[in-house]
C-alpha positions as CSV (number, residue, x, y, z in Angstrom):
1,X,82.2,92.2,115.1
2,X,84.2,93.3,118.1
3,X,86.1,96.9,117.9
4,X,89.6,95.3,117.2
5,X,88.1,93.5,114.0
6,X,86.3,96.8,112.9
7,X,89.7,98.7,113.7
8,X,91.9,96.0,111.8
9,X,89.3,95.8,109.3
10,X,88.7,99.2,108.7
11,X,92.6,99.9,108.2
12,X,92.7,96.8,105.7
13,X,90.1,98.6,104.0
14,X,91.8,102.0,103.5
15,X,95.2,100.6,102.5
16,X,93.8,98.2,100.0
17,X,91.1,100.2,98.6
18,X,93.6,102.3,96.9
19,X,96.7,100.6,96.8
20,X,96.6,98.2,93.7
21,X,96.0,94.9,95.8
22,X,92.2,94.4,96.2
23,X,90.7,95.6,99.0
24,X,87.7,93.2,98.3
25,X,90.1,90.3,98.0
26,X,92.0,91.1,101.4
27,X,88.6,91.2,103.1
28,X,87.7,87.8,101.6
29,X,90.9,86.4,102.7
30,X,90.9,88.2,106.3
31,X,87.4,87.7,107.1
32,X,88.1,83.9,106.4
33,X,91.0,84.0,108.7
34,X,89.1,85.8,111.5
35,X,86.3,83.3,111.2
36,X,83.6,85.7,110.0
37,X,81.7,83.3,107.5
38,X,79.0,85.6,106.7
39,X,79.7,89.0,104.8
40,X,79.1,91.9,107.0
41,X,77.3,93.9,104.5
42,X,76.4,97.4,106.6
43,X,80.0,96.9,107.7
44,X,81.5,96.9,104.6
45,X,79.6,99.2,103.3
46,X,80.4,101.7,106.0
47,X,84.1,101.1,105.1
48,X,83.8,102.2,101.7
49,X,82.0,105.3,102.8
50,X,85.0,106.0,104.6
51,X,87.3,105.6,101.6
52,X,84.7,107.5,99.6
53,X,85.3,110.7,101.9
54,X,89.0,110.1,101.4
55,X,88.8,110.3,97.8
56,X,86.8,113.7,98.4
57,X,89.2,115.0,100.8
58,X,92.2,114.1,98.4
59,X,90.5,115.7,95.3
60,X,88.4,118.2,97.0
61,X,89.5,120.9,94.4
62,X,88.2,118.5,91.4
63,X,85.1,117.6,93.1
64,X,84.2,121.2,93.9
65,X,85.1,122.1,90.1
66,X,83.1,119.1,88.9
67,X,79.9,120.0,91.0
68,X,80.1,123.7,89.5
69,X,80.3,122.2,86.0
70,X,77.6,120.0,86.4
71,X,75.3,122.9,87.5
72,X,76.8,125.1,84.9
73,X,76.8,122.6,82.0
74,X,72.7,121.7,82.3
75,X,71.7,125.2,82.6
76,X,69.6,126.3,79.7
77,X,72.0,128.5,78.0
78,X,75.1,126.2,78.3
79,X,73.3,122.9,77.5
80,X,73.1,124.0,73.9
81,X,76.9,124.3,73.7
82,X,77.7,121.2,75.1
83,X,80.1,119.9,72.3
84,X,81.8,123.1,72.3
85,X,82.5,123.2,76.1
86,X,83.3,119.4,75.9
87,X,85.9,120.3,73.2
88,X,87.7,122.8,75.1
89,X,86.8,123.0,78.6
90,X,88.9,120.8,80.7
91,X,86.2,120.2,83.6
92,X,83.6,119.8,81.0
93,X,85.4,117.1,79.4
94,X,86.2,115.4,82.5
95,X,82.7,115.2,83.8
96,X,81.5,113.9,80.4
97,X,84.5,111.1,80.7
98,X,83.1,110.3,84.2
99,X,79.3,110.2,83.0
100,X,80.5,107.5,80.3
101,X,82.6,105.8,82.2
102,X,80.1,105.0,85.0
103,X,77.5,103.7,82.5
104,X,79.1,100.2,82.2
105,X,80.0,99.8,86.1
106,X,76.4,100.7,86.5
107,X,75.0,98.0,83.8
108,X,77.7,95.3,85.1
109,X,77.0,95.9,88.4
110,X,73.1,95.5,88.1
111,X,73.2,93.0,85.8
112,X,75.8,90.6,87.0
113,X,75.2,91.4,90.6
114,X,74.1,88.3,91.9
115,X,76.6,86.4,90.1
116,X,79.7,88.6,91.5
117,X,78.3,88.1,95.0
118,X,78.5,84.4,94.7
119,X,82.3,85.0,93.9
120,X,82.9,86.5,97.5
121,X,82.2,82.9,99.0
122,X,85.2,81.4,97.2
123,X,88.6,82.1,98.6
124,X,90.2,80.1,95.5
125,X,88.4,82.3,93.0
126,X,90.0,85.1,95.1
127,X,93.3,83.9,94.5
128,X,93.0,83.3,91.0
129,X,91.9,87.0,90.5
130,X,94.9,88.3,92.6
131,X,97.3,86.7,89.9
132,X,95.0,88.5,87.0
133,X,95.8,91.7,88.9
134,X,99.5,91.0,89.4
135,X,99.8,90.2,86.1
136,X,98.4,93.7,84.6
137,X,100.2,95.5,87.0
138,X,103.3,94.1,85.7
139,X,102.3,95.1,82.2
140,X,102.4,98.7,83.4
141,X,105.9,98.7,83.7
142,X,105.9,98.8,79.8
143,X,103.3,101.4,79.1
144,X,104.1,104.4,81.5
145,X,105.9,106.7,79.3
146,X,102.6,108.3,77.3
147,X,101.3,111.7,77.3
148,X,97.5,112.2,76.4
149,X,95.8,114.4,78.6
150,X,92.2,114.7,80.0
151,X,91.3,116.8,77.1
152,X,92.8,114.1,74.7
153,X,91.0,111.4,76.2
154,X,88.0,109.9,74.3
155,X,84.7,108.8,75.4
156,X,85.5,105.2,74.0
157,X,88.7,105.2,76.3
158,X,86.2,106.2,79.2
159,X,83.6,103.3,78.2
160,X,86.6,101.0,78.1
161,X,88.1,102.1,81.6
162,X,84.6,101.8,83.0
163,X,84.0,98.5,81.8
164,X,87.3,97.5,83.5
165,X,85.9,99.2,86.7
166,X,82.7,97.4,86.8
167,X,84.5,93.9,86.2
168,X,86.9,94.7,89.0
169,X,83.9,94.4,91.9
170,X,85.0,90.9,91.5
171,X,87.2,90.1,94.8
172,X,90.8,89.8,93.8
173,X,90.8,92.5,90.9
174,X,92.1,95.7,92.0
175,X,89.7,98.8,91.1
176,X,92.7,101.2,91.5
177,X,94.9,98.9,89.5
178,X,92.6,97.6,86.7
179,X,91.5,101.3,85.9
180,X,95.2,102.9,86.2
181,X,96.6,100.3,84.2
182,X,94.1,100.1,81.2
183,X,94.6,103.8,81.2
184,X,98.1,103.6,81.0
185,X,97.5,101.1,78.3
186,X,95.4,103.2,76.3
187,X,98.5,106.0,76.4
188,X,96.8,108.3,79.0
189,X,99.8,110.1,81.2
190,X,100.4,109.0,84.5
191,X,99.0,111.6,86.8
192,X,95.7,111.8,84.5
193,X,95.5,108.4,84.8
194,X,95.5,108.2,88.6
195,X,93.2,111.3,88.8
196,X,90.6,110.0,86.3
197,X,90.6,106.4,88.0
198,X,89.7,107.8,91.3
199,X,87.6,110.7,90.4
200,X,85.5,107.7,88.0
201,X,84.9,105.8,91.4
202,X,83.1,108.5,93.0
203,X,79.6,107.9,91.5
204,X,79.8,104.0,91.4
205,X,80.9,104.2,95.2
206,X,78.5,106.5,96.2
207,X,75.7,105.0,94.3
208,X,76.5,101.4,95.8
209,X,76.6,103.0,99.4
210,X,73.2,104.8,99.3
211,X,71.7,101.6,97.6
212,X,73.0,99.4,100.2
213,X,72.3,101.6,103.5
214,X,68.7,101.8,102.0
215,X,68.4,98.0,102.3
216,X,70.2,97.2,105.6
217,X,68.6,96.9,108.8
218,X,71.0,97.5,111.9
219,X,70.8,97.8,115.8
220,X,72.2,100.4,118.2
221,X,75.1,97.7,119.4
222,X,76.5,97.5,116.0
223,X,76.8,101.6,115.6
224,X,80.1,101.9,117.9
225,X,82.4,99.5,115.7
226,X,81.0,100.5,112.4
227,X,81.8,104.3,113.3
228,X,85.4,103.3,114.7
229,X,85.9,100.9,111.2
230,X,84.8,103.7,109.2
231,X,87.1,106.4,110.7
232,X,90.2,104.3,110.5
233,X,89.1,103.0,106.9
234,X,89.0,107.2,106.0
235,X,92.5,107.8,107.7
236,X,94.3,104.9,106.4
237,X,92.8,105.4,102.8
238,X,93.8,109.3,102.6
239,X,97.4,107.8,103.7
240,X,97.3,105.3,101.0
241,X,95.8,107.2,98.2
242,X,98.5,109.8,98.5
243,X,101.3,107.2,98.5
244,X,99.7,105.7,95.2
245,X,99.3,108.7,93.3
246,X,103.1,109.6,94.0
247,X,103.9,106.2,92.7
248,X,102.0,106.3,89.6
249,X,103.4,109.7,88.7
250,X,107.0,108.3,89.3
251,X,106.0,105.2,87.1
252,X,106.3,102.5,89.9
253,X,102.9,101.2,89.6
254,X,104.2,97.7,88.7
255,X,106.0,97.4,92.1
256,X,102.6,96.0,93.7
257,X,102.7,93.2,91.0
258,X,105.0,90.8,92.9
259,X,102.9,91.1,96.2
260,X,99.5,90.4,94.4
261,X,101.2,87.5,92.3
262,X,102.2,85.9,95.8
263,X,99.2,86.7,97.7
264,X,97.1,85.0,95.0
265,X,99.7,81.7,95.2
266,X,99.7,81.4,98.8
267,X,95.6,81.9,98.7
268,X,95.2,79.2,96.2
269,X,97.6,76.7,97.9
270,X,96.0,77.6,101.5
271,X,92.5,76.9,100.1
272,X,93.6,73.5,98.8
């Protein structure tokens, strides 16, 4: 992995992680085009860490409130009133939604880990997954006028969205696209859908990052391209995240559908 490849893949990761066009799908495609036949697990993990920091920066107020709420909620006095806080306090409600939404993601990631990793070797599979992403993105055109807020979201909704997030580990399925789309399908308002989608990703991405870093060995020569790629991933991630949130708010989420459908078709034909 040279520096130019690191910069390119860092920008690619940052843009596609948040735009609903599948970062993993693009990495599979471009790794194939660049001749990187074996997945660079350490580099890929570092790029995801860069986009993780981007989420924390953009949603810093929410993140701080969630941390405070966690400390407050699990104190001796407040744990007894968890039901009351869940119903009446928005931050506590959001925290519980994130916890419940994370459970199916963790289950899918652990139980189907080997199967999902095997999908990364097939560029044809990635193409078909992009077609699926394009299809549900287009469907959001007809589900963007709903009004449910955070306090009106149910734990059942969180479990459904969390399951979708777990399935989006497959290359070609956009995590942000899938979770925001299904939030809209469940009647959740646009801004809330985007906000919940990215806050829900924090535990999963953080957990996967820690797990991957704990099992990876590397040498000093790898550090510079990894650091460069991570920085560019962070910068591009902040940029694309702000763009996406604006488009979701305006009800223009479906505009990414033609791109995914076209890329999926081209990928399948190229693989054939």
